[in-house]
N, C-alpha and C positions, 0 to 999 in steps of 0.2 A: 731456175727458169730464167731465161734471158729476157731482156726487154722486148726483143723482136717477137719472141714466142707469145708474150702477153698482148702485143699489138695485133698479131695474127689471130689470136683467140677472140679478141674483142671484135675484130673485123668480121670474122666468121659468124659470131653471135649476132651482130647487127644485120648481116645479110640473111641469117635465118629468121630474125625478127621481121624483116621486110617480106620474106617469102610467106611467113605465117600470116601477116597482114593481108597479103594478096589472096591467100586461101580463104580468109574470112570474107573478103570482098567477092570472090567467085561464088562462095556459098550463098551470100546475100543476094547476088544477082540471079543465081539459079532459083532460089526460093521465090524471088519476086516474079521471075518468068513463069514459074509454076503457078503462082497466084493468079496471074493473068489467064493462064490456060484453064484453071479450075473455076475461077470466079467469073470470068467473062465469056470465054469461048464454049466451055462445056455446057452451061445452061442454055445456050443458043441451039445446041444440037441434040438435046435430050427432051423427052416428053414429060419427064418427072418434074416435081416441084423445083423451082429455081433457087429458092432461098437457102437450102443447105449448101449448095455449091458456092453461092455468093458469100455466105458466112465463112466457109472454109477458105475461100480465096482471100477474104479480108484478113483472116487469121494468119495465113501464109504471107501476105504482104506486110503485115505488122512484124511478123517474125523476121522477114528480110531486112526491114528497117533496123530492128534491134540488133541483128547480126552485124550489119554494117557499122553501127555505132559502137558495139562492143569490140569489133576489130580495130577501130580507130583508138578506142580507149586502151585496149590491151597493148597495142603498138606503142602508145605514149608511155604507159606504165613501165614496159620493159626497157624502152629507150632511156627513160629517167633513171631506172635502176642501174643501167649500164654506166651512166655518168657518175652516179653516186656510190656504186659498189654494193648496194643492198639487193636483197632478193625480191623478185616480182611474183608474189603469190596471188593466184586467182581466188577470189572469195568463194566459199562454198555455196552461198546463196545464189550466185550467178550461175554456177553449173546446175544447181537444182532447178532454178527458174527456166533455164533453156531446156533442160530435160523434160520438165513438166509441160512446157508449151508444146514441145514436139510430141509428147505422149498424148496430149489432148487432140492435136491435129491428126495423129495416127488413129485415135479412137473414132474421130469424125469420119475419116476415110473408111475405116472398117464398117461403120454403120451405113455409109452410103453404098459401099460395095454390096453389102448384104441386102439392103432395102431396095436397090434398083436392079 
């Protein structure tokens, strides 16, 4: 492998890392926008109890904050790994906690859909 090939591969990996960071950011912004819709707007237009929507909106807002922070953290870890040559492995607890949070939010949505 020539030196130019290694430089090109590193450049492509850095650009992919940047695109992935932006995807985390878009997801966080979308989640936070959904939080506003569910937690603030939806309670105003429904005759049902407001608290379930507010709780779900708060959960989604916190999920958006966590997604933004994880995106920043992941970008930093991958960038550091590119400098040092080591592998940037995502911790299993992180994947499990994000999946669990999304599952709880989905369950609340299902309950709200059935109950209203």
